[in-house]
BAVEX-180806 format. One record per residue (C-alpha): residue in one letter; y, x, z. Coordinates in steps of 0.2 Angstrom, whole numbers, plus 5000, padded with zeros to 4 digits. Layout:
resn:north:east:up
A:Y:X:Z
...
END
This chain:
resn:north:east:up
M:5580:5385:5555
K:5562:5385:5554
T:5552:5382:5569
W:5541:5398:5575
Q:5530:5390:5587
S:5520:5375:5591
V:5512:5370:5608
R:5492:5368:5606
T:5482:5355:5618
A:5467:5368:5617
L:5461:5384:5609
G:5442:5379:5607
V:5441:5385:5588
M:5427:5394:5579
A:5434:5412:5574
V:5429:5427:5565
L:5426:5441:5574
I:5429:5459:5569
T:5411:5462:5571
C:5409:5450:5555
C:5409:5464:5543
G:5394:5475:5550
M:5402:5488:5558
G:5390:5497:5569
S:5398:5508:5583
M:5410:5523:5579
D:5399:5539:5581
P:5408:5554:5575
M:5395:5565:5581
G:5386:5565:5563
P:5399:5560:5548
V:5415:5571:5556
I:5410:5590:5554
L:5419:5602:5564
P:5419:5619:5560
Q:5402:5628:5562
R:5409:5643:5570
P:5423:5645:5581
L:5442:5649:5572
D:5447:5666:5570
L:5461:5674:5577
P:5476:5672:5567
T:5479:5688:5557
S:5497:5695:5552
R:5504:5684:5535
P:5521:5686:5527
K:5534:5674:5533
R:5534:5659:5524
L:5548:5647:5518
G:5548:5630:5529
E:5551:5614:5519
V:5553:5597:5523
S:5546:5581:5513
F:5543:5561:5515
D:5531:5549:5511
T:5528:5531:5512
P:5517:5525:5527
C:5503:5513:5519
V:5509:5496:5521
Q:5505:5477:5516
D:5515:5469:5503
A:5520:5452:5505
S:5530:5444:5491
I:5545:5433:5497
A:5555:5422:5483
D:5572:5428:5477
F:5570:5444:5488
T:5575:5461:5480
L:5570:5475:5493
A:5584:5488:5497
H:5584:5504:5488
A:5590:5523:5494
T:5605:5530:5486
F:5610:5543:5500
V:5594:5552:5508
P:5599:5569:5516
T:5585:5580:5520
P:5582:5585:5540
A:5586:5601:5545
F:5571:5612:5549
P:5574:5616:5567
Q:5576:5635:5571
E:5566:5638:5586
D:5551:5629:5575
V:5555:5640:5563
N:5554:5655:5574
E:5537:5649:5583
E:5530:5646:5564
S:5528:5628:5571
E:5525:5612:5560
G:5528:5594:5563
W:5525:5576:5557
V:5535:5561:5562
Q:5535:5542:5557
L:5550:5533:5560
G:5554:5515:5560
F:5571:5507:5555
T:5583:5494:5549
I:5592:5493:5534
S:5608:5485:5537
R:5616:5473:5524
D:5630:5486:5521
G:5617:5498:5517
T:5619:5509:5534
V:5602:5513:5544
R:5600:5506:5562
D:5587:5504:5575
I:5579:5519:5574
V:5563:5522:5583
V:5549:5535:5584
L:5534:5527:5581
D:5523:5542:5581
A:5525:5560:5579
I:5516:5578:5581
G:5523:5594:5585
A:5537:5598:5595
K:5552:5583:5599
S:5564:5595:5590
V:5556:5589:5573
A:5558:5572:5579
A:5574:5574:5585
S:5581:5581:5568
A:5572:5569:5558
S:5580:5555:5565
K:5597:5562:5565
A:5594:5565:5547
L:5588:5546:5544
A:5604:5539:5555
T:5615:5547:5537
W:5605:5539:5525
H:5612:5525:5515
Y:5604:5510:5505
S:5609:5498:5490
P:5604:5484:5502
A:5591:5471:5501
T:5596:5453:5495
H:5590:5437:5497
H:5595:5422:5485
G:5607:5436:5479
V:5616:5439:5497
P:5614:5455:5506
V:5603:5453:5521
D:5596:5464:5534
Q:5578:5472:5530
F:5568:5476:5545
G:5552:5485:5549
N:5554:5501:5537
T:5545:5514:5539
V:5545:5534:5532
N:5534:5548:5536
V:5543:5565:5537
V:5534:5581:5537
F:5539:5597:5543
R:5528:5612:5534
Y:5527:5630:5526
A:5526:5631:5509
G:5511:5644:5504
S:5493:5645:5495
D:5478:5634:5499
A:5472:5648:5511
D:5491:5648:5521
E:5487:5627:5522
H:5471:5631:5530
A:5475:5646:5541
T:5480:5648:5561
T:5496:5656:5566
H:5495:5654:5586
A:5481:5664:5596
A:5484:5652:5611
I:5479:5637:5600
V:5465:5645:5592
R:5458:5650:5610
K:5461:5632:5618
Y:5453:5624:5602
N:5437:5637:5601
T:5435:5634:5622
G:5436:5614:5619
R:5425:5614:5605
S:5411:5625:5614
M:5413:5611:5630
L:5410:5599:5615
A:5392:5608:5611
Q:5389:5607:5629
K:5392:5589:5632
K:5406:5594:5645
F:5416:5580:5637
D:5427:5579:5652
D:5432:5595:5653
A:5435:5598:5634
I:5448:5585:5634
P:5462:5591:5644
T:5459:5607:5635
L:5461:5600:5620
E:5476:5590:5623
S:5485:5603:5632
A:5483:5612:5615
L:5494:5598:5607
D:5508:5600:5621
Q:5512:5618:5613
R:5519:5622:5595
L:5506:5623:5582
N:5503:5621:5563
L:5496:5606:5556
Y:5480:5614:5552
E:5477:5619:5570
Q:5484:5601:5575
S:5472:5593:5564
L:5458:5603:5571
V:5462:5598:5589
S:5465:5581:5585
L:5447:5579:5577
A:5439:5588:5591
L:5448:5575:5602
V:5439:5562:5591
V:5423:5567:5595
A:5427:5568:5615
Y:5435:5553:5616
A:5421:5542:5604
A:5409:5551:5618
K:5417:5542:5631
Q:5417:5526:5624
D:5438:5526:5622
K:5440:5518:5606
P:5460:5518:5605
R:5462:5535:5610
S:5448:5541:5597
L:5457:5531:5583
Y:5473:5537:5588
H:5467:5556:5586
L:5458:5551:5570
R:5474:5545:5562
H:5483:5560:5567
A:5468:5571:5560
T:5470:5563:5542
I:5488:5563:5541
Q:5493:5566:5522
Q:5477:5560:5517
G:5468:5574:5526
F:5476:5587:5516
F:5477:5599:5533
L:5457:5599:5534
D:5446:5606:5522
R:5440:5595:5508
K:5422:5588:5514
V:5429:5587:5533
A:5444:5577:5526
Q:5431:5567:5515
A:5420:5563:5532
A:5436:5561:5542
L:5441:5547:5531
E:5424:5539:5530
L:5424:5538:5546
R:5441:5530:5548
V:5438:5517:5537
Q:5424:5511:5549
A:5435:5515:5564
E:5450:5505:5559
A:5439:5491:5554
E:5429:5491:5570
Y:5446:5490:5578
G:5453:5476:5570
D:5466:5483:5561
F:5460:5477:5543
A:5475:5484:5535
G:5473:5502:5541
A:5454:5499:5535
R:5461:5496:5518
C:5473:5510:5518
A:5460:5523:5523
F:5451:5518:5509
D:5464:5519:5496
Q:5466:5538:5503
L:5447:5541:5502
K:5448:5535:5485
S:5462:5548:5480
V:5454:5562:5490
A:5436:5559:5485
P:5432:5544:5472
A:5413:5546:5473
A:5414:5542:5493
A:5424:5525:5487
A:5412:5522:5475
D:5404:5504:5473
G:5390:5503:5485
T:5397:5516:5497
S:5398:5512:5516
A:5415:5513:5513
A:5416:5500:5500
K:5404:5490:5508
I:5418:5489:5522
V:5430:5483:5513
A:5422:5471:5504
R:5417:5463:5520
I:5434:5464:5526
G:5440:5454:5509
E:5425:5442:5513
A:5432:5439:5530
L:5449:5436:5524
K:5445:5423:5512
D:5435:5413:5525
P:5447:5400:5532
A:5441:5401:5550
P:5451:5410:5562
I:5450:5430:5562
V:5450:5436:5581
V:5454:5453:5586
A:5450:5460:5603
A:5463:5472:5609
E:5466:5483:5623
L:5484:5491:5628
S:5481:5510:5630
P:5496:5522:5634
V:5493:5534:5618
F:5509:5540:5610
G:5520:5547:5623
G:5509:5548:5637
S:5520:5535:5647
Q:5510:5522:5658
A:5520:5509:5647
A:5508:5504:5632
E:5509:5496:5617
W:5497:5488:5605
R:5503:5488:5585
H:5495:5478:5572
A:5498:5471:5554
L:5498:5454:5555
L:5484:5445:5542
R:5488:5427:5541
R:5504:5418:5545
K:5499:5408:5563
F:5494:5418:5577
S:5489:5413:5596
F:5483:5425:5612
S:5468:5420:5622
D:5457:5430:5637
I:5472:5438:5643
K:5471:5450:5656
G:5482:5464:5666
E:5503:5462:5664
M:5508:5459:5648
K:5528:5461:5646
G:5527:5451:5628
Y:5528:5454:5611
H:5538:5460:5597
L:5536:5452:5578
V:5545:5463:5566
C:5545:5457:5550
Q:5554:5460:5532
T:5568:5448:5534
T:5567:5443:5552
V:5562:5447:5571
L:5556:5440:5585
D:5554:5444:5604
A:5545:5432:5615
A:5533:5429:5630
I:5515:5429:5629
D:5505:5416:5635
A:5486:5407:5630
E:5495:5389:5623
T:5507:5393:5610
L:5502:5394:5592
W:5516:5403:5583
T:5519:5400:5564
V:5527:5415:5554
P:5541:5406:5541
P:5534:5408:5524
D:5548:5419:5519
A:5547:5432:5533
G:5537:5444:5521
S:5524:5455:5530
C:5525:5458:5549
T:5519:5468:5562
L:5516:5463:5579
S:5519:5474:5595
V:5512:5469:5610
R:5519:5478:5627
G:5511:5480:5645
S:5504:5489:5656
A:5490:5502:5652
G:5472:5493:5652
A:5478:5476:5648
S:5468:5466:5637
F:5468:5450:5626
K:5463:5442:5611
L:5474:5439:5596
V:5468:5425:5585
E:5474:5423:5569
E:5473:5405:5557
END
């Protein structure tokens, strides 16, 4: 059994901070363009058929010697909940799960979701019935951890249908919040816009409301929530935004992910930008320069330090979590402030739960594959993650 940790006598290391990459403060007021005028109230449209689709989230690829990934053999589609059909409501769900060595699925967790709870429940129920040809390591079936899938509940239609409002109450809340933003009444705009997300809505409406919240939270210097809503505004590569707005939002996301210390997220956002607007990701553009600086930072042997703060973003409870795709195979914590309940590390071939302290240097086994670190604790707790 390979050891996971070693105790160091002192941290005392030089570090490459995330500010190394030359990103300034995120300013969404400039690059992100909200509609120039209020949204119109919805007009009568023919009922459309609901459809459910899947896509795989952008993930790091870490090769493991003599390891074969599991592949799906039975993938039933989730049912579109009738209550969402009745309300013309759409949704998006990101699920995490384990593929057991017998090919069944277990440990299903909702990592993130947009829309009513009914869509998350439907997606989870269907996933529990999926079956795989299991992963193998050295020819032996093994559990495969850290799997994710995005499930999209939407209505088929033309481009005009995809970018149309269907809920008058959402339009009114959005227009009110947008007016408050124009008047710099950010403390009033935030609860107005957040309340819109508590109702049933389509993904076009959700993307615009989320984009407005990006502006509001950035003005309040709340980067975790601003980035959270920016990720929601750009689901499906920003498909539910107008093309120019989607490009600007993805450009901002590259910057915001890097500034927040999520280098893997910045690279994923850059790949999406390249797909949506190749010219905006060409050599010499601001987004390309950020990704190039990230590459330079990762090649630098000096430790990388990411400053983190736990925020009760998803779910709205006081319990908070911070997730991060590990960039290197050794990590430790420093400058710990507030209550930390511990961390949960999920790699392709293994998982680990442990308490957090400032003395331990953790080493990930070379055959663990790509890993995601989740730190849990109370909202507002902060620390620095040091990767070596």
